[in-house]
C-alpha positions in Angstrom: 0.0 0.0 0.0 1.3 3.4 -0.9 1.8 5.8 2.0 -0.3 9.0 1.7 1.9 12.0 2.0 1.1 14.7 4.6 0.5 18.2 3.3 3.8 19.4 4.7 5.6 16.5 2.8 3.8 17.5 -0.4 5.0 21.1 -0.1 8.6 20.1 0.8 9.1 17.2 -1.7 10.1 19.6 -4.6 13.1 18.8 -6.7 14.9 20.7 -9.5 13.0 20.1 -12.7 16.0 20.3 -15.0 15.1 20.7 -18.6 18.6 19.6 -19.8 20.5 17.8 -17.0 23.6 17.4 -19.1 24.1 21.1 -19.6 22.7 22.0 -16.2 25.4 20.0 -14.6 28.0 22.2 -16.2 26.0 25.3 -15.0 26.1 24.1 -11.4 29.8 23.3 -11.7 30.4 26.8 -13.0 28.5 28.4 -10.2 30.5 26.3 -7.6 33.8 27.1 -9.4 33.0 30.9 -9.1 32.6 30.5 -5.3 35.3 28.0 -4.6 38.0 30.4 -3.4 35.9 32.5 -1.0 37.4 33.3 2.4 36.2 35.2 5.4 37.4 38.8 5.5 38.8 39.2 8.1 39.5 35.6 9.1 37.3 34.3 11.8 34.7 37.0 11.4 32.0 35.0 9.5 31.9 38.1 7.2 33.3 39.5 3.9 31.6 40.5 0.7 30.8 37.0 -0.6 30.1 35.6 2.8 27.7 38.4 3.6 26.0 37.7 0.2 25.5 34.0 1.2 23.9 35.0 4.5 21.7 37.7 2.9 20.3 35.0 0.5 18.7 33.3 3.5 17.8 36.6 5.3 20.6 36.7 7.8 23.2 39.3 8.7 27.0 38.9 8.5 28.7 37.4 11.5 26.7 34.1 11.7 27.8 30.6 10.7 27.3 30.3 6.9 27.7 26.8 5.7 24.0 26.3 5.1 23.7 29.7 3.6 26.5 28.8 1.1 24.6 25.7 0.0 21.4 27.6 -0.4 23.1 30.4 -2.4 24.7 27.9 -4.8 21.4 26.2 -5.5 19.6 29.6 -5.8 22.1 30.6 -8.5 21.3 27.4 -10.3 17.6 28.1 -10.0 18.0 31.6 -11.5 20.1 30.3 -14.4 17.7 27.5 -15.2 14.6 29.8 -14.8 12.8 28.0 -12.0 12.0 28.2 -8.3 14.6 27.1 -5.7 13.2 24.0 -4.0 15.6 24.4 -1.0 14.1 25.7 2.3 15.3 29.3 2.8 17.2 28.7 6.0 20.7 29.2 7.5 20.1 26.3 9.9 21.6 23.0 9.0 19.2 20.9 11.1 16.2 23.0 10.1 17.1 22.2 6.5 17.2 18.4 7.2 14.0 18.4 9.3 11.9 20.5 6.9 12.8 18.4 3.8 10.5 15.6 2.6 11.5 12.0 3.4 11.1 11.3 -0.3 14.4 13.0 -1.2 16.4 12.2 2.0 18.8 9.3 2.5 19.3 8.5 6.2 22.9 7.7 6.9 22.1 4.0 7.8 20.9 3.4 4.3 23.9 5.2 2.8 26.3 3.1 4.9 24.6 -0.1 3.8 24.8 0.9 0.1 27.5 3.5 -0.7 26.1 3.8 -4.3 23.1 5.7 -3.0 25.4 8.7 -2.5 25.6 10.7 -5.7 27.2 14.0 -6.9 25.0 17.0 -6.4 23.5 15.7 -3.2 23.7 17.8 0.0 25.3 16.1 3.1 24.1 16.8 6.6 26.3 16.2 9.7 26.2 17.1 13.3 28.8 19.0 15.3 29.2 17.5 18.7 28.8 19.9 21.6 27.6 22.8 19.4 24.1 21.6 18.4 24.4 23.3 15.1 25.5 20.9 12.4 27.4 21.3 9.1 26.6 20.8 5.5 28.0 20.9 2.0 27.6 19.7 -1.6 28.8 16.3 -2.8 31.0 16.5 -5.9 32.2 13.0 -6.4 32.0 9.6 -4.6 34.3 6.6 -4.2 32.1 3.7 -3.1 35.1 1.4 -2.9 37.1 3.6 -0.5 33.9 4.6 1.3 34.5 8.3 0.8 33.0 11.3 -1.0 34.5 14.7 -2.0 32.5 17.8 -1.1 32.6 21.5 -1.3 31.6 23.4 1.8 31.3 26.9 3.3 32.6 27.9 6.7 35.1 25.1 6.8 38.8 24.1 6.4 40.2 23.3 3.0 42.2 20.0 3.2 44.5 20.9 0.4 45.6 24.3 1.5 45.1 23.7 5.3 43.4 27.1 5.6 40.2 27.5 7.6 37.2 30.0 7.7 36.6 29.7 3.9 35.0 27.7 1.2 36.9 24.4 1.1 37.1 21.0 -0.6 37.2 18.0 1.7 37.2 14.2 1.5 34.9 12.7 4.1 34.3 9.1 5.1 30.8 7.7 4.8 31.2 5.9 8.1 31.9 9.1 10.0 29.8 9.0 13.1 28.8 12.7 12.7 27.0 12.1 9.4 23.2 12.3 9.5 22.3 11.8 5.9 22.0 13.2 2.4 19.4 15.2 0.5 18.9 14.7 -3.3 17.1 17.6 -5.1 18.0 16.0 -8.4 16.6 12.5 -7.6 14.5 12.1 -10.7 16.6 14.2 -13.1 20.2 13.2 -12.7 22.2 11.6 -15.6 25.7 10.2 -15.7 26.8 13.3 -17.6 25.3 15.6 -15.0 27.2 13.8 -12.2 30.5 13.8 -14.2 30.2 17.5 -14.8 30.3 18.3 -11.1 33.8 17.0 -10.7 34.8 19.9 -13.0 33.9 22.4 -10.3 37.3 21.9 -8.5 39.7 21.7 -11.5 40.4 23.7 -14.6 37.9 22.2 -16.9 35.0 24.6 -16.3 34.5 28.3 -16.6 33.4 30.2 -13.5 30.0 31.7 -13.9 29.3 35.2 -12.4 26.4 35.7 -10.0 22.9 36.4 -11.3 20.7 38.5 -9.1 17.4 38.7 -11.0 14.2 36.8 -10.3 12.3 34.3 -10.4 11.8 34.5 -6.7 12.7 31.4 -4.8 9.5 31.8 -2.7 7.0 31.6 -5.6 5.4 28.2 -6.2 5.4 28.1 -10.0 6.4 24.6 -11.0 5.2 21.0 -10.9 1.5 20.3 -10.2 0.9 23.6 -8.4 2.2 25.6 -11.4 0.3 23.5 -13.9 -3.0 23.8 -12.1 -2.4 27.5 -11.4 -1.6 28.3 -15.1 -4.7 26.4 -16.2 -7.0 28.1 -13.8 -5.5 31.5 -14.5 -6.3 31.0 -18.2 -9.9 30.3 -17.5 -9.6 26.5 -17.8 -10.9 23.8 -15.4 -8.6 21.5 -13.6 -10.3 18.7 -11.7 -7.0 17.3 -10.2 -6.3 17.6 -6.5 -4.2 20.7 -7.0 -6.8 22.2 -9.3 -9.5 21.7 -6.7 -7.2 23.1 -3.9 -6.3 26.2 -6.0 -9.9 26.8 -6.9 -10.7 26.8 -3.2 -7.8 29.2 -2.6 -9.0 31.6 -5.3 -12.5 31.5 -3.8 -11.2 32.0 -0.3 -9.0 34.9 -1.1 -11.4 36.5 -3.6 -8.6 37.3 -6.0 -7.6 35.7 -9.3 -4.0 35.4 -8.3 -1.8 33.1 -10.4 1.2 32.6 -8.1 1.2 31.9 -4.4 4.2 31.8 -2.1 4.7 28.7 0.1 3.9 30.9 3.1 0.6 32.0 1.5 -0.4 28.4 0.7 0.3 27.3 4.3 -1.6 30.2 5.7 -4.6 29.7 3.5 -4.7 25.9 4.1 -4.6 26.5 7.9 -7.6 28.8 7.6 -9.5 26.3 5.5 -9.1 23.5 8.0 
């Protein structure tokens, strides 16, 4: 029997709907390459032009831990370059990211340890930091199932090659590390071998660094997948009898406005009032 998703799981199960995974892998690698040398200015301050930009992308000020903000910013740049909404929760909290993500795209560490091939380039790793209660995160670039390791790029960390800290760094981590909590795969249904291979270019000379893009679409607008399809149809005067069409029809009636796009916050607020 298929398990019925909760409404929260439905809202949070979003993935990147890549139109061309092969070229989009190069795009993601180019974005990562452009941010691979960032360091705190001054060292130990959790600040600097780029670091502040990462924190601002999740609504935080300079001076705070920024590893989760770095991950969000990288994926937000990909979303802007591919013209779609960013499916990541807009948060600077590592554990908040893990807890607010649908189980459909999460790989708990026990499963990953039992089958190293479940870990793929482009996934986000989540780990704890003993004694601090905060956690740490980064993006998987490559995996060696035989050695039981993966290479990742991370913000607010040490760089194993240079030995420098308080920067964006590349690290090799062991899958059996007791601090690892799991992995999140926002490319679960769209990844290809070419997409995965392209990510390794992010840390060598085979890819061109891509400059930042600051225009919309907003990462908060729900405009893709079943919500977007039903919304477009209703906005054009059509009739959609699907679950999302029925839900949006009720939302239009409840709000008294023919609005085409709803933010995630608006959806949750309206549904809470409809209960």
